[in-house]
C-alpha positions as CSV (number, residue, x, y, z in Angstrom):
1,Y,32.1,41.3,-31.5
2,M,28.8,39.7,-31.2
3,R,29.0,41.2,-27.2
4,L,30.1,44.9,-28.4
5,G,27.7,45.0,-31.0
6,F,24.7,43.9,-28.6
7,S,25.9,46.6,-26.3
8,I,26.1,49.3,-29.0
9,A,22.5,48.2,-30.3
10,I,20.9,48.5,-27.2
11,N,22.2,51.8,-25.9
12,V,21.2,53.7,-29.4
13,N,17.6,53.0,-28.5
14,P,16.3,51.1,-32.0
15,D,12.5,50.5,-32.7
16,V,13.6,46.9,-34.2
17,L,16.0,45.2,-32.1
18,L,17.7,41.9,-33.8
19,V,19.2,39.6,-31.6
20,D,21.2,36.5,-33.5
21,E,22.2,34.0,-30.7
22,V,24.0,36.7,-28.7
23,L,23.2,34.8,-25.5
24,A,25.3,31.9,-26.7
25,V,28.7,33.4,-26.3
26,G,27.8,35.4,-23.0
27,D,29.3,34.3,-19.9
28,A,27.3,34.1,-16.3
29,S,27.5,38.1,-15.8
30,F,26.6,39.0,-19.5
31,V,23.8,36.7,-20.3
32,P,21.4,38.0,-17.2
33,R,22.4,41.8,-18.3
34,C,21.1,40.9,-22.2
35,L,17.8,39.3,-20.7
36,E,17.5,42.4,-18.5
37,R,17.6,44.8,-21.2
38,I,15.2,42.6,-23.5
39,D,12.8,42.9,-20.8
40,E,12.8,46.4,-20.6
41,F,12.6,46.8,-24.5
42,R,9.6,44.6,-24.5
43,R,8.1,46.9,-21.5
44,R,8.5,50.0,-23.7
45,K,6.5,48.0,-26.6
46,K,9.7,47.6,-28.8
47,T,9.9,44.9,-31.5
48,I,12.4,42.3,-31.1
49,L,13.3,39.7,-33.5
50,F,15.3,36.8,-31.4
51,V,17.1,34.3,-33.0
52,S,18.4,31.4,-31.1
53,H,18.3,27.6,-30.0
54,D,17.8,28.3,-26.5
55,L,14.2,27.1,-26.1
56,I,13.5,28.1,-22.6
57,T,14.6,31.6,-23.2
58,V,12.6,31.6,-26.5
59,E,9.4,30.5,-24.5
60,K,10.0,33.0,-21.8
61,I,10.5,36.2,-23.6
62,C,8.6,35.5,-26.9
63,D,4.9,36.4,-27.9
64,R,5.0,34.5,-31.4
65,V,7.7,32.1,-32.3
66,A,8.7,31.1,-36.0
67,W,10.1,27.8,-36.5
68,L,12.5,27.6,-39.6
69,K,14.1,24.2,-41.0
70,N,16.2,24.2,-44.3
71,G,15.1,27.7,-45.2
72,K,11.6,27.0,-44.9
73,M,9.0,28.2,-42.3
74,K,7.7,25.0,-40.5
75,A,5.4,26.8,-38.1
76,L,4.5,29.9,-36.5
77,G,2.4,31.1,-33.3
78,D,2.1,30.5,-29.9
79,P,5.7,29.8,-28.5
80,K,4.7,26.6,-26.3
81,R,3.1,24.9,-29.4
82,V,5.7,25.9,-31.8
83,I,8.4,24.7,-29.5
84,D,6.8,21.5,-28.7
85,Q,6.7,20.8,-32.8
86,Y,10.2,21.4,-32.8
87,I,11.1,19.3,-30.1
88,Q,9.1,16.4,-31.3
89,D,10.7,17.0,-34.9
90,V,14.0,16.9,-33.3
91,K,13.2,13.7,-31.2
92,S,11.7,12.1,-34.2
93,K,14.7,12.5,-36.6
94,K,17.0,11.2,-33.9
95,E,15.0,8.0,-33.4
96,K,14.7,7.6,-37.1
97,D,18.6,7.8,-37.2
98,F,18.9,5.4,-34.5
99,E,16.9,2.8,-36.2
100,K,18.8,3.4,-39.6
101,K,22.1,2.9,-38.0
102,Q,20.8,-0.4,-36.2
103,Q,19.5,-1.8,-39.4
104,E,23.1,-1.1,-41.2
105,E,24.9,-2.5,-38.3
106,E,22.6,-5.9,-38.6
107,A,23.1,-5.8,-42.2
108,Q,27.0,-6.2,-41.6
109,G,26.4,-9.0,-39.2
110,D,29.6,-11.0,-38.3
111,L,31.5,-9.4,-41.2
112,D,32.6,-6.4,-38.9
113,Q,35.7,-7.0,-36.8
114,E,34.3,-5.4,-33.7
115,R,31.0,-7.7,-33.8
116,R,33.6,-10.7,-34.0
117,E,35.5,-9.4,-31.0
118,N,32.4,-9.3,-29.2
119,R,31.2,-12.7,-29.5
120,W,32.8,-15.8,-28.1
121,G,32.1,-19.5,-27.1
122,N,32.0,-22.8,-28.6
123,R,28.9,-22.5,-30.5
124,E,27.5,-25.9,-28.9
125,I,24.2,-23.9,-28.6
126,E,24.4,-21.1,-31.3
127,I,22.2,-18.1,-30.6
128,E,21.5,-17.1,-34.3
129,K,18.9,-14.5,-34.3
130,V,18.1,-12.0,-31.8
131,R,15.0,-9.7,-32.0
132,L,13.7,-6.7,-29.6
133,M,10.1,-6.2,-29.6
134,D,7.1,-4.7,-28.1
135,L,4.5,-6.2,-26.1
136,S,2.6,-6.7,-29.3
137,G,5.3,-8.4,-31.2
138,R,6.5,-5.7,-33.2
139,E,10.1,-5.2,-34.0
140,K,11.7,-1.8,-33.0
141,R,14.7,-0.2,-31.6
142,V,13.3,3.0,-29.7
143,F,11.0,2.9,-26.7
144,T,9.5,5.0,-24.0
145,P,10.2,4.7,-20.3
146,S,6.6,2.8,-19.7
147,D,7.0,0.6,-23.0
148,G,7.5,-3.0,-22.1
149,M,10.2,-5.2,-24.3
150,V,10.4,-8.6,-25.4
151,I,13.9,-10.1,-26.1
152,E,13.5,-12.9,-28.3
153,M,16.6,-15.2,-29.0
154,D,16.5,-18.1,-31.8
155,F,19.0,-20.9,-31.4
156,H,20.1,-24.3,-32.5
157,T,22.0,-27.5,-31.0
158,K,23.6,-30.1,-33.0
159,N,23.6,-32.4,-30.4
160,P,21.5,-33.0,-27.0
161,I,22.7,-30.8,-24.3
162,K,21.7,-31.2,-20.6
163,D,23.7,-28.6,-18.9
164,F,22.6,-25.1,-20.1
165,V,21.6,-21.5,-19.2
166,F,20.3,-18.6,-20.8
167,G,21.1,-14.8,-19.7
168,I,20.6,-11.2,-20.4
169,G,22.2,-8.1,-19.3
170,M,21.6,-4.3,-20.0
171,F,23.9,-1.7,-19.8
172,N,23.9,2.1,-20.1
173,S,26.3,4.1,-22.7
174,Q,28.8,4.3,-19.8
175,G,29.1,0.4,-19.3
176,V,27.0,0.7,-15.8
177,C,24.8,-2.4,-15.7
178,C,21.2,-1.6,-15.3
179,Y,20.2,-5.3,-15.0
180,G,21.3,-8.6,-15.5
181,T,19.7,-12.2,-14.7
182,N,19.9,-15.6,-16.3
183,T,17.8,-18.7,-15.8
184,V,19.6,-20.1,-13.1
185,L,19.0,-17.2,-11.0
186,E,15.3,-17.4,-11.6
187,G,15.2,-20.8,-10.5
188,F,15.0,-22.7,-13.5
189,K,16.7,-26.0,-13.8
190,S,17.7,-27.3,-17.0
191,E,16.9,-31.1,-18.2
192,S,17.7,-30.9,-22.1
193,V,17.7,-29.2,-25.4
194,Q,18.1,-30.2,-29.1
195,G,17.8,-29.0,-32.2
196,R,16.1,-25.3,-32.9
197,G,14.3,-23.4,-29.9
198,K,13.2,-19.8,-29.0
199,V,13.6,-18.5,-25.7
200,S,11.8,-14.9,-24.9
201,F,12.4,-12.6,-21.9
202,L,9.6,-10.6,-21.3
203,I,9.9,-7.0,-19.4
204,K,6.1,-5.4,-18.6
205,S,7.8,-2.2,-18.1
206,L,11.4,-1.1,-18.7
207,D,11.5,2.2,-16.4
208,L,15.0,3.5,-17.7
209,I,15.5,7.0,-18.2
210,N,16.9,8.7,-21.6
211,G,19.7,7.5,-23.5
212,T,21.0,4.4,-25.7
213,Y,21.4,0.9,-23.9
214,Y,23.6,-1.9,-24.9
215,L,22.2,-5.5,-24.5
216,D,24.2,-8.8,-23.8
217,V,22.7,-12.4,-24.3
218,A,24.1,-15.6,-23.6
219,A,24.0,-19.3,-23.9
220,H,26.5,-20.9,-21.3
221,R,27.0,-24.1,-19.0
222,Q,26.1,-23.4,-15.3
223,D,29.8,-23.2,-14.3
224,G,29.8,-20.0,-16.7
225,F,31.7,-21.9,-19.7
226,P,30.0,-20.2,-22.9
227,Y,28.1,-21.8,-25.5
228,D,27.6,-18.3,-27.1
229,Y,28.2,-14.8,-25.6
230,H,27.2,-11.8,-27.3
231,R,28.9,-8.6,-25.9
232,N,26.8,-5.3,-26.5
233,L,25.9,-6.3,-29.9
234,Y,22.2,-5.0,-29.7
235,S,21.1,-1.7,-28.6
236,F,17.9,0.1,-27.8
237,M,17.2,3.6,-27.4
238,I,14.9,5.2,-24.4
239,S,13.3,8.3,-25.7
240,S,11.4,10.7,-23.1
241,K,10.4,14.3,-22.5
242,F,11.7,13.8,-19.0
243,I,15.4,14.9,-18.2
244,D,16.1,12.3,-15.2
245,S,19.4,11.9,-14.0
246,G,20.5,8.2,-12.6
247,I,19.6,4.9,-14.6
248,Y,16.2,4.0,-13.2
249,R,12.7,5.8,-13.7
250,P,10.5,4.3,-11.0
251,Q,6.6,4.8,-12.2
252,H,5.8,7.5,-9.7
253,S,3.6,10.5,-8.4
254,W,3.9,13.7,-6.3
255,K,1.5,14.9,-3.5
256,F,1.7,18.4,-2.1
257,S,0.2,19.5,1.3
258,P,-2.7,22.1,0.8
259,G,0.0,24.8,1.6
260,I,1.9,24.4,-1.0
261,K,1.1,26.5,-4.3
262,I,2.4,24.5,-7.4
263,T,1.0,24.2,-11.1
264,K,2.3,21.2,-13.5
265,K,3.0,22.1,-17.4
266,K,0.2,20.6,-19.2
267,Q,0.9,18.1,-21.6
268,S,0.6,18.0,-25.4
269,E,-1.1,14.8,-27.0
270,K,2.4,14.0,-28.6
271,E,4.3,14.2,-25.0
272,K,1.6,11.8,-23.3
273,Q,2.2,9.3,-26.3
274,H,6.2,9.8,-25.6
275,G,6.2,9.4,-21.8
């Protein structure tokens, strides 16, 4: 019905055309035809009210953009500026929801059945607390690709232990291991540990793409026997404006020979801050 309504509307030559999410129901042949007719209306100086969540198309065809949220107008004006504001608002909400979820899961602690199943070992070395922090020591769960991270583990032992290894592992939401290491692999040799202590693992730059990541932390013997293994009990989010593929986002730049004409979209101040 929506496709039929649009076809009728554009063929009666209206002075004002209201297009409400019509492109969302179109196939590969219908959408280009719609955009062609919209462009034709623009050339004829007709008024078009285009309602859509397709930000690329909105920026392409609109001269002014109004952003509505909960029935109220949040912004009105230049398409690029308003769309950037909308994207930042959506991203901010997503980050806050993620932080809230992590806090709720941590509050449940080992009362949660899944958390109990994902933790095992004889607890001769017991990892009591795991914190994710930025390089300034502030606890957080949402990072940008260029951010650093400190993984801090508080532990305690009841008896002296000579054979011990501390390790971490990072996995993406598909369960792919992005990185893993431990103190033996890094060339450390255990001598003794007793009582309470703290182990910190510092990453200068995460260099990961957008997404949710899960963290393993463990204390075990050199032969792999677990003292305390935490499997996917901690998570963090990488939030960035870049839509990369893969796992790793290396720090990089592009160079072009003089014969190549290419321009780069300017970043807003908020985009620069969010990597």
